[in-house]
C-alpha positions as a printed Julia matrix, in Angstrom:
128×3 Matrix{Float64}:
 -22.64    0.53    4.81
 -21.49    3.22    2.4
 -21.68    6.68    3.91
 -19.81    9.53    2.25
 -17.59   11.44    4.67
 -17.63    8.74    7.35
 -14.53    6.77    8.23
 -14.47    3.57   10.27
 -11.45    2.84   12.45
  -9.99   -0.46   13.64
  -6.88   -0.79   15.81
  -5.08   -4.03   16.38
  -1.93   -5.97   17.02
  -0.2    -8.07   14.38
   3.17   -9.79   14.4
   4.46   -7.78   11.43
   3.44   -5.8     8.34
   3.28   -8.94    6.22
   0.73  -10.48    8.59
  -1.39   -7.33    8.31
  -1.1    -7.29    4.51
  -2.19  -10.94    4.36
  -5.13  -10.17    6.65
  -6.58   -7.49    4.37
  -5.58   -9.02    1.02
  -8.46   -9.72   -1.33
  -7.83  -12.54   -3.77
  -9.6   -13.47   -6.98
 -10.89  -16.6    -8.67
  -9.8   -17.57  -12.18
 -13.05  -15.96  -13.4
 -12.15  -12.68  -11.7
 -14.63  -12.91   -8.84
 -13.3   -11.52   -5.59
 -12.7   -13.66   -2.54
 -13.14  -11.62    0.65
 -10.14  -10.93    2.85
  -9.96  -12.42    6.35
 -10.66   -8.9     7.65
 -13.87   -8.72    5.6
 -14.89  -12.2     6.8
 -14.08  -11.51   10.47
 -16.17   -8.35   10.54
 -18.8    -9.43    8.0
 -18.25   -6.17    6.17
 -20.92   -4.9     3.83
 -20.03   -3.24    0.55
 -17.28   -0.65    0.67
 -14.93    0.78   -1.94
 -11.77   -1.31   -1.56
  -9.75    1.59   -2.95
 -10.66    3.66    0.12
  -8.89    1.62    2.78
  -5.71    2.81    4.49
  -3.61    0.75    6.85
  -0.29    0.74    8.63
   1.75   -1.4    10.98
   4.19    0.24   13.37
   7.01   -1.57   15.21
   6.27   -0.08   18.65
   2.78   -0.35   20.15
   1.13    2.92   21.13
  -1.98    4.12   23.02
  -1.85    7.73   21.79
  -4.49    8.26   19.1
  -2.69   11.31   17.69
   0.48    9.32   17.1
  -1.44    6.35   15.7
  -3.43    8.4    13.18
  -0.75   10.91   12.22
  -0.03   10.8     8.5
  -3.35    9.25    7.44
  -5.78   11.12    5.2
  -7.74   13.78    7.12
  -5.73   12.97   10.25
  -6.26   16.36   11.89
 -10.01   16.04   11.51
 -10.09   12.46   12.78
  -7.72   12.69   15.76
 -10.05   14.94   17.75
 -12.96   12.51   17.3
 -11.25    9.51   18.91
  -9.91    9.08   22.45
  -6.54    7.71   23.51
  -6.81    3.98   24.05
  -6.31    1.85   27.16
  -4.68   -0.85   25.03
  -1.5    -0.22   23.05
  -1.74   -1.06   19.34
   0.65   -1.49   16.41
  -1.91   -1.71   13.59
  -4.25    0.91   12.16
  -7.03    0.26    9.59
  -9.3     2.96    8.2
 -12.11    2.59    5.65
 -13.28    5.9     4.2
 -16.88    6.53    3.11
 -18.01    3.58    5.2
 -19.9     3.44    8.49
 -19.38    0.05   10.14
 -21.65    1.14   13.04
 -24.66    0.8    10.75
 -24.01   -2.86    9.94
 -26.56   -5.18   11.58
 -24.2    -7.92   12.74
 -21.24   -5.8    13.74
 -18.47   -7.28   15.88
 -16.33   -5.27   18.26
 -13.23   -7.44   18.71
 -11.5   -10.37   17.06
  -8.87  -12.13   19.15
  -7.0   -15.25   18.12
  -3.47  -16.62   18.31
  -2.27  -14.66   15.26
  -3.8   -11.21   15.78
  -6.1    -9.01   17.78
  -8.19   -6.29   16.16
 -10.81   -3.98   17.67
 -13.43   -1.8    16.04
 -12.95    1.62   17.63
 -15.67    3.71   16.0
 -16.76    5.98   13.19
 -15.78    9.58   12.64
 -16.71   12.11    9.99
 -14.47   14.24    7.83
 -14.85   17.07    5.35
 -13.4    16.45    1.92
 -11.63   19.78    1.41
């Protein structure tokens, strides 16, 4: 659900950056209609601005939220709103101006043989 100044956070584990890129890649039909990414299908995401997603894959898994979020937009505002994690992750996904918590059929975790990804929560930020 679109909500200005909210950001939804997912953390996960993927084999490599290419696997992450494939997971979030939106494709298109010959007519130009979009085909949802596997990420959008897994989490049954409602409408969001696809230009407002940030992601990264890091080679060494980490539990420290500061180190995971460092370098993302509004990182200093977001870091204080999330706790360090019990699980170590190598993948970070953020969708700005979107509150996944408000979706009716939200899912918390997706685990399969190729990846694991967890919805962590929603934070707010000020667009300065």
